[in-house]
Steps between C-alpha positions, in 0.01 A plus 500: 500500500273227639172611645455390861201307634387812687523707184300241310225509763482879473499485123224239493277691742233697320389809681127577474422759236311824547219334306483221756458749783246697299294186440484451879288815508222338292503781240172399334316521831687818585385668176132461594574622853674809363213574265222471760708706744553770238125523441446524875746789506326664206141485625572586864369846596765766539836569340840339533834623369608291199829405667322389817245313291775323307672412828177352636447282191864393505472397867182304428672327206805411709281376785301283258822357362635440850180314592534282191864432586418394855215288366746317272745461789242332721339292223816375331419142602155497343610707199742217417207255479287706260558518125381858497761617752787247485717731289487787748843617620505317836368151409711504182810571710590836350452681833529352849219548754710704744591756235134527399398550864754777554405665171128494583543630855731782384252614234209479744670714765628751245161547333318561830767735638515709184119517482486620860782755466414645158123452464306459828469270798151368420601371157815347651298314765261369235795393286650309793162334564484400132838327513429326831156390386631343180803334656379403847122466472469366144831327420599359840168455679217445251627363171592151618219471754165597349310511174399854597862611466442721200174647636662637815852537365372688197479809719875543452454570130215740573704736719715683235235750377411568864867566577524735201179678603647553848816639341286785363253554783685372806202292607270208415154585367198334343646559154819308570300229677289453186811459281622246754165317487501478120836321493412293807185365331680453167782289643314171574344448155829602338715253694241224514483504121878456496482223758252307284744442215801485736323261740744212452790730582338617823404146595856379440634778722245432774338844481130488600366717221124485461482252208742267680293499821143558381515388138449668165122535521511688830782723373311592183190588703708711738656688207154582368373605844794730573478653154132582549574652841797694363324690221285724727815588696662627180212747453561659842757756380219661298252474788740669741588773254862443403411350161255609231222337306731385220700296748179357648371389158838357405528314830150359454571379146835352592347338807227348288765342278681364806178349635425341161847342479473377858159350424641328190773355720247390764293303248804357321513129583849442358773418753715804575818362348784701352293533181186629670410808299220623724724531807781663303252739340375614842856535631622706204188715490526567874838668444359715220195570716690648793730694269201633305309611810792694645601638160149637446497643852827680436410614149169647608673679787761648265240617252299654783803699615574625150142604432 
């Protein structure tokens, strides 16, 4: 039997895979969000039922993925122009923009509703603010308009531990604000280091990242400045009593290493090309740095509960 033209079109059409949809959620970014949120849940004062706690973390993870999905939906045009992002599902043609939009909106609404119904209203409101801030304020409003995009927009990535804290306590306190501030201050040096060795990509896409607008020298100085300002903020959990002296010492040592690497980058006169080791070293260490800080905060808290 001859196959019809319609049948051939159906046969030749490749449906997006589950992996394609999963990659829309930016799983690598989501993993750090989940981890910092879990630590926020762990160190918050009070108790939470394990099932409710798991639900809260799951909602935060889904919301983070939804935000990433909506970010890819809106930025599909510039993703196609950048080597670093050209193979993402939408610019590569594996998923159409409308499907990504519907997927992202559905996950966003579901995560907020479930958080509100099964955890508490305060955490649900904060979760909704997180999604809106990342998608509307950062992605749609700031990213293509100002070199300060990541400074202001970085607040979106700082909300998850605050949301998790609210899941336990039902409110926002100085402790959750400090966790927010740590990530907020960490975000600019982290992303500016990335933008140094991805500068050509950003320039090609027309994104006004700091090195594109102000140049490499200014960006390196800003990385060093923000790193110096960030380190005292990381000591605040000890000062305000929800971390111990071991965390404070660890944060100080780790912060000293971050400052040293940022200084080495600032005095490096080599152009920040794809082979620039100083910028890549700062970027990679910044990931380890945030993970290490929150891991130590959680570990010390666990040990304190056992003892």
